[in-house]
Every structure is written in C-alpha cells, then in structure tokens.
LOVEX-169138 format. One record per atom (N, C-alpha, C): z, y, x; residue in three letters; atom name; residue number from 1. Coordinates in nm, 4 decimals, padded with zeros to 6 digits. Atoms other than C-alpha are relative to their C-alpha. Layout:
N
         up      north       east   res   atom     n
          Z          Y          X   ala     CA   NUM
...
***
This chain:
56
         up      north       east   res   atom     n
    00.0188   -00.0970   -00.1046   met      N     1
    06.5548    03.3859    14.8172   met     CA     1
   -00.0146    00.1369    00.0139   met      C     1
    00.0215   -00.1252    00.0586   pro      N     2
    06.5717    03.7294    14.8367   pro     CA     2
   -00.1079    00.0528    00.0105   pro      C     2
    00.1021   -00.0473    00.1114   pro      N     3
    06.3246    03.9592    14.7224   pro     CA     3
   -00.0440    00.0615    00.1425   pro      C     3
    00.0575   -00.0972   -00.1022   leu      N     4
    06.0912    04.1448    14.9914   leu     CA     4
    00.0168    00.1167   -00.0297   leu      C     4
    00.0101   -00.1091    00.0592   ile      N     5
    06.1169    04.4948    15.0168   ile     CA     5
   -00.0807    00.0815    00.0615   ile      C     5
    00.1391   -00.0758   -00.0619   ala      N     6
    05.8478    04.7103    15.0795   ala     CA     6
   -00.0061    00.1314   -00.0545   ala      C     6
    00.0220   -00.1283    00.0636   glu      N     7
    05.7368    05.0621    15.0674   glu     CA     7
   -00.0817    00.0884   -00.0200   glu      C     7
    00.1489   -00.0040    00.0032   asn      N     8
    05.4549    05.2416    14.9470   asn     CA     8
   -00.0154    00.1081    00.0842   asn      C     8
    00.0065   -00.0810   -00.0913   arg      N     9
    05.2908    05.4067    15.1907   arg     CA     9
   -00.1533    00.0508    00.0056   arg      C     9
    00.1186   -00.0605   -00.0036   glu      N    10
    05.0134    05.6353    15.1247   glu     CA    10
   -00.1354   -00.1704   -00.0874   glu      C    10
    00.0927    00.0939    00.0664   gly      N    11
    04.8660    05.3498    14.8481   gly     CA    11
    00.0243   -00.1208    00.0463   gly      C    11
    00.0287    00.1263   -00.0733   ser      N    12
    04.9109    05.0650    15.0579   ser     CA    12
    00.1714   -00.0642   -00.0023   ser      C    12
   -00.1478    00.0754   -00.0212   leu      N    13
    05.2520    04.8098    15.0767   leu     CA    13
    00.0268   -00.0357    00.1294   leu      C    13
   -00.0596    00.0271   -00.1136   ser      N    14
    05.4335    04.7998    15.3949   ser     CA    14
    00.1288   -00.0204   -00.0384   ser      C    14
   -00.1871    00.1123   -00.0168   val      N    15
    05.7444    04.4927    15.4182   val     CA    15
    00.0326    00.0919    00.1273   val      C    15
   -00.1345   -00.0653   -00.0769   arg      N    16
    06.0221    04.7108    15.5620   arg     CA    16
    00.0965   -00.1008    00.0160   arg      C    16
   -00.0627    00.1332   -00.0258   asp      N    17
    06.2225    04.3987    15.5036   asp     CA    17
   -00.0341   -00.1305   -00.0860   asp      C    17
    00.0534    00.1059    00.0476   gly      N    18
    06.1259    04.0401    15.4666   gly     CA    18
   -00.1004   -00.0921    00.0937   gly      C    18
    00.1241    00.0511   -00.0735   asn      N    19
    05.8430    04.0021    15.7506   asn     CA    19
   -00.0224   -00.1578   -00.0008   asn      C    19
   -00.0076    00.1096   -00.0402   his      N    20
    05.9752    03.6425    15.8281   his     CA    20
   -00.0300   -00.0831   -00.1353   his      C    20
    00.0105    00.1102    00.1464   arg      N    21
    06.0070    03.5126    15.4275   arg     CA    21
   -00.1506    00.0299   -00.0032   arg      C    21
    00.1620   -00.0457    00.0070   leu      N    22
    05.6348    03.7339    15.3765   leu     CA    22
   -00.0673   -00.1482    00.1103   leu      C    22
    00.0769    00.0563   -00.0639   gly      N    23
    05.5282    03.4791    15.6776   gly     CA    23
    00.0133   -00.1237   -00.0575   gly      C    23
   -00.0130    00.1166    00.0712   ala      N    24
    05.6915    03.1811    15.5376   ala     CA    24
   -00.0859   -00.0260   -00.1404   ala      C    24
    00.1095   -00.0190    00.1316   leu      N    25
    05.5421    03.2394    15.2233   leu     CA    25
   -00.1153   -00.0147   -00.0198   leu      C    25
    00.1497   -00.0009   -00.0462   gln      N    26
    05.2156    03.2432    15.3646   gln     CA    26
   -00.0433   -00.0977    00.0245   gln      C    26
    00.0244    00.1415   -00.0172   lys      N    27
    05.2375    02.9630    15.5167   lys     CA    27
    00.0058   -00.1544   -00.1099   lys      C    27
    00.0006    00.0835    00.1057   leu      N    28
    05.3330    02.7847    15.2027   leu     CA    28
   -00.1105   -00.0012   -00.1193   leu      C    28
    00.1237   -00.0836    00.0868   asn      N    29
    05.0209    02.9535    15.0360   asn     CA    29
    00.0894    00.0055   -00.1290   asn      C    29
   -00.1328   -00.0571    00.0947   lys      N    30
    05.2843    03.0915    14.7952   lys     CA    30
   -00.1001    00.1214   -00.0449   lys      C    30
    00.0518   -00.1413    00.0000   glu      N    31
    05.0905    03.3880    14.6010   glu     CA    31
    00.0669    00.0769   -00.1180   glu      C    31
   -00.1376   -00.0711    00.0822   lys      N    32
    05.4113    03.5356    14.4141   lys     CA    32
    00.1061   -00.0129    00.0623   lys      C    32
   -00.1630    00.0198   -00.0216   cys      N    33
    05.7309    03.6346    14.5096   cys     CA    33
    00.0579    00.1514   -00.0354   cys      C    33
   -00.0790   -00.1101    00.0675   his      N    34
    05.9954    03.8748    14.3888   his     CA    34
   -00.0179    00.1578    00.1602   his      C    34
    00.0305   -00.0987   -00.1487   val      N    35
    05.9306    04.2353    14.5951   val     CA    35
    00.0795    00.1266   -00.1163   val      C    35
   -00.0632   -00.1109    00.0462   ile      N    36
    06.1415    04.5674    14.5437   ile     CA    36
   -00.1228    00.0917    00.0865   ile      C    36
    00.0821   -00.0916   -00.0449   ile      N    37
    05.8946    04.8633    14.6135   ile     CA    37
    00.0970    00.1356   -00.0319   ile      C    37
   -00.0733   -00.1044    00.0170   trp      N    38
    06.0392    05.2067    14.6596   trp     CA    38
   -00.1253    00.1118    00.0580   trp      C    38
    00.0770   -00.1650   -00.0247   asp      N    39
    05.8292    05.5811    14.6964   asp     CA    39
    00.1084    00.1092   -00.0034   asp      C    39
   -00.0763   -00.1431    00.0541   asp      N    40
    06.0207    05.8910    14.7563   asp     CA    40
   -00.0752    00.0953   -00.0028   asp      C    40
    00.0599   -00.1033    00.1175   arg      N    41
    05.7813    06.0775    14.5887   arg     CA    41
    00.0389   -00.0282   -00.1535   arg      C    41
    00.0029    00.0220    00.1582   ser      N    42
    05.7465    05.9272    14.2448   ser     CA    42
   -00.0099   -00.1461   -00.0220   ser      C    42
    00.0036    00.1142    00.0545   val      N    43
    05.7746    05.6181    14.0246   val     CA    43
   -00.1461    00.0081   -00.0280   val      C    43
    00.1214   -00.0255    00.0474   gly      N    44
    05.3960    05.7040    13.9247   gly     CA    44
   -00.1247   -00.0473    00.1492   gly      C    44
    00.0856    00.0923   -00.1065   asn      N    45
    05.2872    05.6212    14.2783   asn     CA    45
    00.0046   -00.1691    00.0116   asn      C    45
   -00.0218    00.1232   -00.0052   ile      N    46
    05.4547    05.3051    14.2906   ile     CA    46
   -00.0971   -00.0621   -00.1400   ile      C    46
    00.0606    00.0572    00.1063   leu      N    47
    05.2905    05.2138    13.9315   leu     CA    47
   -00.1685    00.0331    00.0302   leu      C    47
    00.1799    00.0399   -00.0571   lys      N    48
    04.9183    05.3050    14.1029   lys     CA    48
    00.0033   -00.1111    00.0755   lys      C    48
    00.0860    00.1139   -00.1508   val      N    49
    04.9501    05.1005    14.3955   val     CA    49
   -00.0266   -00.1822   -00.0867   val      C    49
   -00.0622    00.0523    00.0841   ile      N    50
    05.0787    04.8403    14.1521   ile     CA    50
   -00.1456   -00.0332   -00.0781   ile      C    50
    00.1171    00.0460    00.1066   glu      N    51
    04.7747    04.8297    13.9155   glu     CA    51
   -00.1515   -00.0192    00.1212   glu      C    51
    00.0909    00.0460   -00.0794   lys      N    52
    04.5609    04.8725    14.2016   lys     CA    52
   -00.0243   -00.1463    00.0629   lys      C    52
   -00.0529    00.1010   -00.0067   lys      N    53
    04.6867    04.5789    14.3246   lys     CA    53
   -00.0376   -00.1540   -00.0859   lys      C    53
    00.0111    00.0921    00.1005   ser      N    54
    04.6593    04.3931    14.0167   ser     CA    54
   -00.1374   -00.0120   -00.0622   ser      C    54
    00.1837   -00.0094   -00.0074   asn      N    55
    04.2709    04.4886    13.9768   asn     CA    55
   -00.0600   -00.0766    00.1139   asn      C    55
    00.0890    00.1048   -00.0800   lys      N    56
    04.1795    04.2596    14.2665   lys     CA    56
   -00.0250   -00.1502    00.0067   lys      C    56
***
C-alpha cells in the first residue's frame, strides 16, 4: 500500500493524499502505517510534531 502523505499544519498533521486509505486502515483497527510528512518551513517542525504524537 502506498504511504499516506501528510502536511504539518501548525503542529497538527493533515492528510493531503490517502484519505480513503486512512479510512480503510481505521476500519481495520490498524494503529500504524507509513506516512510521508512535509513542512514548507523546516525539518525541525516535522520533528516537533512527531515527538508530540509519540508522547501521547
């Protein structure tokens, strides 16, 4: 399955490609999948959102 593509928007991830795949994964109760994350400002912003999500 291709990875989801998400954009970091103000510290929150927004799925830009793969909404139907995400819905299917949720129906299957999958907790993990491959995601490509982009942020136009910096890699540091991506690292912050990943750390925030992994601490939950």
